[in-house]
C-alpha atoms as one frame of an Amber mdcrd trajectory, in Angstrom:
protein
 130.360 -33.478  53.887 128.501 -31.131  56.161 129.054 -31.837  59.797 125.648
 -32.815  61.730 125.032 -32.430  65.301 125.564 -35.880  67.531 122.761 -38.137
  67.952 122.606 -40.398  71.331 124.646 -43.270  71.292 123.439 -46.647  70.352
 124.863 -49.552  72.846 127.117 -50.230  70.380 128.951 -46.561  70.396 129.439
 -47.260  74.111 131.600 -50.733  73.534 133.536 -49.040  70.449 134.466 -46.607
  73.142 136.302 -49.408  75.068 138.617 -50.347  72.274 142.319 -49.377  72.178
 142.199 -47.600  68.790 145.756 -46.151  66.908 144.117 -42.894  65.525 147.162
 -42.318  63.209 146.762 -45.020  61.812 144.262 -45.985  58.563 142.736 -48.890
  57.780 140.474 -50.073  54.472 136.859 -49.496  55.542 133.959 -50.909  53.008
 130.396 -49.290  53.566 127.508 -50.827  52.661 124.358 -49.393  51.446 120.605
 -51.139  49.388 118.202 -50.271  48.008 115.475 -51.706  45.847 115.635 -48.186
  43.025 119.555 -48.860  41.564 119.034 -45.285  40.188 119.283 -43.780  43.821
 122.459 -46.300  44.799 123.657 -44.462  41.917 123.107 -40.952  42.864 124.781
 -41.854  46.556 127.803 -43.567  44.215 128.187 -40.365  42.278 127.906 -37.766
  45.747 130.588 -40.414  47.297 132.825 -39.936  45.106 132.791 -36.520  45.170
 134.448 -36.767  48.943 137.116 -39.307  47.715 135.358 -42.714  48.601 136.048
 -45.240  45.988 133.244 -47.240  44.405 133.662 -51.032  44.870 130.495 -52.082
  43.722 127.167 -49.900  42.293 124.472 -52.649  41.153 122.425 -55.838  41.528
 123.135 -58.006  44.915 122.290 -61.552  45.745 119.202 -60.500  46.769 116.004
 -58.611  45.367 117.914 -55.060  46.410 120.403 -53.506  44.552 124.027 -52.851
  46.600 126.464 -49.976  46.805 129.844 -51.049  47.964 131.996 -47.457  48.955
 135.412 -47.843  50.599 137.944 -45.416  52.178 141.080 -45.525  54.034 140.030
 -44.158  57.244 141.186 -44.424  61.005 139.471 -46.159  63.586 139.051 -43.357
  66.149 136.152 -43.676  68.321 134.870 -40.279  66.410 135.417 -40.868  63.206
 133.390 -43.736  63.650 130.361 -41.552  65.380 130.868 -38.992  62.531 130.421
 -40.953  59.873 127.295 -42.967  60.999 125.848 -39.789  61.319 126.644 -38.635
  57.990 125.867 -42.332  56.539 122.739 -42.033  58.002 121.911 -38.253  56.385
 123.152 -39.350  52.865 120.816 -42.543  53.239 117.746 -40.907  53.978 118.678
 -38.097  51.520 118.614 -40.480  48.785 115.999 -43.098  49.775 118.569 -45.896
  50.466 119.424 -47.725  53.285 122.739 -47.873  54.932 123.846 -51.345  56.452
 127.017 -50.010  58.715 130.839 -50.935  57.242 133.466 -53.594  57.603 136.941
 -52.681  58.716 140.003 -54.692  57.199 142.375 -55.164  59.357 145.733 -57.493
  58.764 146.812 -59.009  62.196 150.588 -60.627  61.833
């Protein structure tokens, strides 16, 4: 995906900056998208696969909307999250879908 100009940070970004993170360690992270148009999600899924994302789900959901879940292992560095947020926001606008955020799985020992 192309680099995007940074936007003003929402309040939660300021909170994320205060966390200690190990930017060398990568964690499985899922990215969630919704739409009332399944074809828009499938087109976005194809685009994400070009950039190394695997598609965990693309189709019906428990609600009336369709759901796309993309997965990639990423580091938890703040700069990555800010860049990803901007890129996914642009992707969602381009394909007329909704970007709903991400979940990172971290196994604590």
